Structure formats: C-alpha cells, structure tokens
N, C-alpha and C positions, 0 to 999 in steps of 0.2 A: 380568613388571614391566614399565611402558610409563609414558612420561613424553611429551608431544604437544611440539614446541617449534616455535611458526609465524613462517616465513619470510616472505617478499616475495613468493615467488611457489610455494617446494615450501615442504610440511612435514616438518620433520626427526622421529624417533621414533626412542626410542634404548631400545632392552632391555640389560639387566642389570645390575651395581653395587648398592646398597640403592635402588634407588628401588620405588614403591609401585605394583601395579596399580591403575588405571584414572587415576594423579595427570596433571595437566595442567598446562602452565605458560608462560613467555614469556622463557626462560632461554636466552641465547646459547645457539651451539654450544660454545664456550670452556670456559659454564661445565659440561656433560657430559665433553665428551672431553677429557683431560690430554695432558702427554706422557712417559708412559711408554711402554713397551713392551708387546704386543701381539700374537700370533700370529692368525693365521684362526682357528686352530683352538681357538685362549681361547675362541672366539663361540661355536662351533659346536652349544652346547646351545639358542642361540637363534634364533627367527627374524622376519623380518617379514611381514606381511601385507596386501595391502590390496583393497578392497570391490570396487574398481573400477584400472584401470592393473595397472602393476607395479612390486617395489622396483627404487630404483636408488640409484648411490653409497652402497654398502652397505663399512661401514668397522667394523675392529673396534680401539676406540680403547682408552688407559687412561684410566680415571674416579680422577682425584687424590682427591676428597673422598671416595670408597669404598674407595678402593685395587684395585680390579676392573676387569676387562677389560668393556666394552662394546660393543654392538652399535650401532652407529648409521644411516638410511637413511632417503631418501624413495620415495613415490608419485611417480609419473609422472602419476597426475591429481591437481591439488591441491586437488581437493572430494571424496576418497577416505579412507574411515574407515580406520584405520590400529591395525592389534594386532600386540601382540608374544606369541610362542610359547616354552612352555618345554619343552622336551623332556628327563625324567629320562635321566639318560647311563647308556649300557649302558658302563659299566665295574665292577670288583668289587672289593671288599677298601678299606682307605684311600686318599686317595693326592688329587692335583690336583683331582681334579672337584667336590669338599666346598667352597664357596664360605664362606671366613669372613667373617662379615656383620654387624658391628657392634653394640651393647648388644641384645642379646635382650631382645626385648617380654614374656617370660612362661620359664613351665618350672620348672623344677625337678633340684637335683643333689643325687641321696642317697649317703649311704656308709652301708649297712645292717649290721649284723654280726648273724648269726644263733648262738646259742651249740649251739640242736637239731644243728646243722648243720656247725660250726665253721666256718664259711665268711664272708666278708664282700666283698659287692658293688657296684660303683662302679654307676649308673644317671644318666645325662646324659639331659634332653629339654628342651628351648627352643619346645615348644610351647604355645600358650595357650591357655586353656579360662575358661570363662565361668559364675561358681559364686553361689548363693542363698545367703546364710547364714540358719540357723536352730537360735536356740538356740547351742549350743557347736559347732555343725555346719555343714558347708557342703554341697550336695547342686547335684553336676554333669551335666547331664542329658543331654550328648553326648560322646563321645569328643574327644580334643582332638587336635590332629596340626595338619599343614598340608596340603591338596592341591594338588596337580597341577595342577588345572585350574584353580588362581586363578596360573597361569604364572609361579609363583617356584620356587625352590631355596627347600629347607628351609636356615633362617638354622642359622649353629654357628660356638661361638668356637673352633675346632681341636681341640688333647689338652687334655685338662680332667685333671687332677691331685689328689691327693687324699695329702695326705702324715701319718701317724701318728708316732708317737714307734717302732714297731716296723717299718712298712715302707712303701713306697711305691706307688699304686694308679693305673694313666692306662687313660682311655679316650680312644680318639681315633675320627672320623667315618667313616663307609663313605662311599662315593662322591656317594653320594643325601642325604648330609648325616644321616643318623639315627645312631645311637651305638645301639651292642648292648652288654649292660650286660659289666663286667671282672668279675673275681674272684680271691679268693688264699682260701687254705686258712688263712689268720689273722683272730684276733678285734683289733677295737682293745680297748687298755686303756681300763675305767670310770674316766672322769675327765679322761682324757690330752687335749688338745688338736688336733684336727685343724684342717691349715691345707690352703686351696684355692689353685690356679692355674689360668689356660687362656692357650692361646696369644693370641687376641684379635688385633685387627684391627690390623697391623704399619703404623708410625707414625702412631701416634693414641697420644690419653693413655691412661695404661691406667686400670681401674675396679679398686679394692682391695677384695680379695675376705677374705672373714668370715676368723677362726678362729674355731672352736668345741669347748667341752669336749665329751667325749665323754656320754653319758649312763649312767646305772647301769640294772642289772637291773629286772625287776620280777616280780613272780610274783602270777597271780590267784589272789586267796581267799577272793573268792566273787561274787555277781551273778550275773548270768542266762547265764554262758558256763558252759558243761563241758565237760571232755575227751573226756567219754562222746558226747559231742552235744547239739545247741540248736535249741531250736524257740523259736519266737519272735513274739508277738502283736505286728501291726503297728499295733492301736489301743490299747498301752498302751509307758508308758515301760519302758525297757530300761536295767536298774541296771549300773554294770560294780564292781568293788572287788579291788585291787590291795595291794600289800606290797613296799613299794622295799626292795633287800638292802643296801643303804646309803644313807646322807643324801645326798636329791635334790638340787643346787644350784638357786637361786630359777625359773630359767626351763627348767628342763628340765620337759616335759609327758609327758602319755600318748596313745597317738591311737589309733582302734579307726576299721577303712576297714572298710567296706559294698559290695561290686562287685556288680552284676548287669547283664549286659551291658555296654553306653554307660553306664549309669547308676553313680554311687557316691555316696555318703555318706562324708563326713570329720567323726570329732567330737576335739576338744583338749580336755585337762585339765589342772589344772597337779600333778605329781607328786604333791607331797607329799600334794594334799588326800586321796589314795589311794581318791576313788570318783569317779564322775563318772555321766554322765546321759544317754542318748541318746532324744531326748523322742519321742514316737508321732509328732509331724507329720513329722517325717524318714524313720519310717520308712513311713510311708504314702506315698513318694514311692515306695518300690519295690513291686515286686509282690507276688503272695504265689509261695509256690515257694521255688526254693531262692538261696542265694546265695552269695556267698566270703567270709571275713572276715579279718582279721588286726588284731593290736595289739600292738604295740609304745612304748616311752621313747622319746623325741625331744627335741634340740638343736637350734634351728634360727637360722639368723639371714638376715640381707641383702646385700647388696654396699654398698659405700659411698654411692655414688651413688643408693642405693633404689632399683634397677630391679625389674623384675616376676620375676626370677630368681630363685628361693629356695634356699638352702644348707640340709643335713637331715643331722645324725647319727644313727642309730637304733640301738635293740638291740632284737631278738626278747623278746616277753614269755616268757613259758613259766607253763605249769599248775604243780600243787602235786607231779603225777608226773615233771614235768622234761621232757614234752611240749613241742612248738610251739601258743602261742594264737593257731592260725591255720587256717583249712579250708573247710567248709562245712557253711553252716545252715539252718533251715527256715523259712520266713517263713510265717504266719497270717495 
C-alpha cells in the first residue's frame, strides 16, 4: 500500500491502513498518522524502499481514518522513487495479523446446505472478480483473489457469523486475511430466516447486513443433466428442468456453475419457472474436455449500502435418485 506525501525537502511515504497501491497526494502528515497507540511490531509486515539513498525517520503510527497502524518514513534523497512493500505474515491460525479493512469492494458470503452430506458450510471470500454477462449467465475468465505483488494484505471484516433458527456458524480469518470454510453437521431449515453479521472496522458506522429466507429444495427432473453422466455439446444450448419440493418465494433462484480451471460460468433462473437454458455462447467460452458442475437453489441479497459483497443462502439440488447434482461432465 502506498501514498506519497510531498513535503518541502523530503517526501513522506506511508504504508498500511486502507490506502491503495500507487495512490499519491498532497495530504499533510496529520492526515495519515493519528494519535492511537502502535508498536513497531504492528508495522512489521511493511517496509519502505528508496531507489537511491536510504529510508529514514521510520515510525509506526495510528491511522485514525482507517483504525490501523501505518508505517511512515522518508528517503534521504528527495529525488528518489519510494515504494511500499507488504510481506505475507509468517504466522498461523486466526489472530492479529489479519487486518480488518473497511467495507469490502467485492466477494461473496455463502451459507450452503447439502442434504446429500447432511452438512452446512459457511464460506467467506472478499476478493473481487471481473465478469462478462451472457444471457442469464456470467462468465469469469480469471480466478479472483488478491496478489501480494500488489503490496497489500487481503481485506477482511473479521469474524463473519451466520445465525439460523437452529444453529450459529462463525468463520474467522487466518493471519493472511483468508477464510477457510466453517461447517456443521446440521441443515438450514427451508424457508427459515438467516441473519448475518461481521466484526467490521471498529469505531465506524456499521453496515446493515441482510436477513435472507433460506431457499427450498429442488429436484432435477429433466433436461441435459443426468445422474449417470453428462456430455454437453458446446455448440448447442443446454436445457435444465427442476421441480421445487415446496412453493418457492418470488426471489428464490436456481443456479448452475460450470468450472474449468480459472474459468467459471454461472447461470441463474427464477426457481418457480422450473426451467432454464445455458446458452451455447456461454458454453463456448470453455474448452472441450472435463468441467466441474454444481446446481442448487439460492436466495441472495446485498448489504444496506449496496456494497459489492453478496450474501447467499443455498441448498444443493438432487436428482430423482437423491444423489447430488454436482460432479464432472464432458464438454464437446
């Protein structure tokens, strides 16, 4: 993370907080370093480099705007190019290395129930991706996520909690800001309301997270998917057909995902329509060969301030023989 603050003689560089890589400006020192308490070790993941000369006047101060510790310093050569480096923390488990960093700019939180395994999983990912819309589908050509080459830690909102009528499931970030899925051997009741919460940045206005009715189960009753194996021609539309086991709510949807390496096609249809089409235009974005697929019912919502993070409650679809509508198919 880097912001350059130009002074009369020497330039001041700040690393940390919620600044963006490559940003520059003319803010004063007071705009960056607040009056909170930070130890030198709190900035140990950051370093300042100068293209000539050496960094000097290094201080670990508190950024009141972002409620986090920020490393500041100057280069002895006022003409030097200054860069900030972030090093992946060498720690393990959950804990203080993971920075809570404001309202996320992307990602998804998913509470997924699977009746074929009698388990529910909470997955949290605040990474952002770029997608292309093709009919009722979106196409993602590259994997999402954050690169440490960007000199910034992965943003997170601390512990994320999903509360259902029968259980609560929480997921906390590891020291690098990533979340490993959390699971329980219980299922979310169909139609019951699920609420979400996260720790968020201290001393800032809280974002209101949505309450979502859990979707109803669906059974795949026709179309091109088969429990005995599926081969799809990429040159043809792929039809889907399903039957809800109970009357779905008006905003319940059915989604199918096709994944091939870093490429992903996701298509959503209104659950009550009981049918949908994956267009050939989307299938042709994938190559011939094997692809992973999964189909499920889903109810989604966004935060009150409509940030890019979406909240999803899903239920795995099944075939008529009660097996999971997921696995490997062949594209031709």
